[in-house]
Structures are given as structure tokens and as C-alpha cells.
C-alpha positions in Angstrom: 25.4 17.4 1.6 28.7 18.5 2.8 28.6 21.6 0.3 25.1 22.3 1.3 25.8 22.6 4.9 28.7 24.8 4.5 26.5 28.2 4.6 25.1 27.4 7.9 28.6 27.8 9.4 28.7 31.4 8.2 32.2 33.0 8.5 33.3 29.5 9.3 32.4 27.7 6.0 35.9 27.7 4.5 37.1 26.1 7.7 34.2 23.6 7.5 35.1 22.8 3.9 38.5 21.8 5.2 37.1 18.9 7.5 37.7 15.6 6.3 34.2 14.2 5.8 34.6 11.6 3.0 34.1 8.6 5.3 31.3 7.3 3.2 33.6 6.8 0.2 36.7 5.6 1.9 35.3 3.2 4.5 35.3 -0.3 3.9 31.7 -0.8 5.4 28.9 1.5 5.8 26.0 0.7 8.2 22.5 2.3 8.2 21.2 1.9 11.7 17.4 2.0 11.9 14.8 2.0 14.8 11.2 0.8 14.5 8.9 1.6 17.6 7.1 -1.3 18.8 3.3 -1.3 18.3 2.7 -2.3 21.8 3.8 -1.3 25.2 7.4 -1.8 25.9 8.7 -2.3 29.5 10.9 0.9 30.3 9.2 2.9 27.7 5.9 3.6 29.2 6.8 7.1 30.3 9.7 7.7 28.1 9.1 6.6 24.5 12.5 7.8 23.4 14.0 5.2 25.7 14.0 2.8 22.7 15.9 5.3 20.3 18.3 5.8 23.2 18.9 2.0 23.5 20.1 1.9 19.9 22.2 4.9 20.5 23.9 3.0 23.4 24.4 -0.1 21.1 26.1 2.1 18.5 28.4 3.3 21.5 29.2 -0.1 22.3 30.2 -0.9 18.6 32.4 2.3 18.7 34.0 1.2 21.8 34.6 -2.2 20.4 35.8 -0.9 17.1 38.3 1.4 18.7 39.5 -1.6 20.8 40.2 -3.6 17.5 42.0 -0.5 16.1 39.2 -0.1 13.6 37.9 3.4 12.9 34.1 4.2 13.1 32.6 7.4 12.1 28.9 8.9 12.5 27.9 10.6 9.5 25.5 13.3 10.6 25.3 15.4 7.4 22.8 13.1 5.6 19.1 13.5 4.8 17.6 10.8 6.7 14.6 10.6 4.4 16.6 10.2 1.3 18.7 7.5 2.9 15.5 5.9 4.1 14.2 5.9 0.4 17.6 4.7 -1.3 17.7 1.7 1.2 14.1 1.0 0.7 13.4 1.0 4.6 10.2 -0.1 5.7 7.5 2.5 6.6 7.9 3.3 10.4 11.6 2.8 10.5 13.5 5.7 11.7 17.2 6.3 10.6 19.2 6.7 13.9 22.7 6.5 12.4 24.7 6.2 9.3 28.3 4.7 10.3 31.4 4.2 8.3 33.8 1.5 9.6 37.1 0.5 8.5 40.9 0.3 9.2 42.8 3.5 9.8 46.2 4.7 9.4 46.0 5.7 13.1 44.2 7.6 15.8 44.4 11.0 16.9 45.8 11.8 20.4 43.1 14.4 20.9 39.7 14.9 19.2 40.2 15.8 15.6 37.9 19.0 16.0 39.9 20.1 19.0 43.1 19.6 17.0 41.7 21.6 14.0 40.5 24.3 16.5 37.0 23.9 15.4 35.8 23.4 18.8 37.3 23.2 22.5 36.7 20.5 25.1 34.3 21.8 27.8 35.7 22.0 31.2 34.4 19.4 33.5 32.9 21.8 35.9 30.8 22.9 33.0 29.2 19.5 32.5 28.8 17.9 35.7 26.2 18.8 38.3 26.0 17.5 41.9 22.5 17.0 43.4 20.9 19.7 41.1 21.5 22.7 38.7 22.3 25.9 40.9 19.1 27.6 41.8 18.1 30.6 39.6 20.6 29.9 36.8 19.6 28.9 33.3 22.2 27.6 31.0 
């Protein structure tokens, strides 16, 4: 899948190929996280059906934070075909793959995000991400 994704990055495909994306093979543990919507009404999901998936994502974030606190690396693999993973793992119908995680001990952690160190992307300035009260009138970002 990594090779298949390279063309999407155009003139950066060579740089993309340099990224370390072998976590699936190197990690001690791989976890596929699925979500199955409830057949009936769920408190907190009557007007926002996606809140169930958000809850799963929050649980994953908690796993990530705890892993880091224990000096264990956790990576979220996003270059997989969810339907293919579901087929391989014999996931029951209606179960949606939310995340594929690779977990294991690491040689160390970076002092800054790896993609920032590799100059793949820059950290957003706080002012561009935080809004007070509302978005500025007349501006669409």
C-alpha cells in the first residue's frame, strides 16, 4: 500500500518513500480496532450518529497516551485498505475498521514530531488553530 500511495504525493513521492512506514512488520503487537453501530438508539448519538466512532477514537487516544507514559511506541497505520483488512480478519458485517495500531517498545522517542523533523510538514501556529467565540465574519479558511 505504501508504494501504491506514492503517486498521490507528486513531486514529493521520493520523500514519501523515505518515511519509515514498516511498523506493521516491526511492531510486537498489531491491533485492529473496529466499531459496530448499535441497532437501537444510543444516548448521546441521537443527533450526531458519528459520536460512537468519536468515542472509539478517544479510547485510542487514551491508549496512545498510556503507551507513551510507559515508554511504549504506538503508531496508527493509515495506508491500509479497510475493506481488505476486514476481510483478512473475518470481521463480522457492519463492523467498521476505525484504526490499525502497531505497538511495541522503541529505541527512543523524537523530541519533535518525526514528520516535522523530516520537513514533511510544519507545525501549525496556535493562532491558526484556535478560535475564540466564533470564526471571523466573512472569512472562510
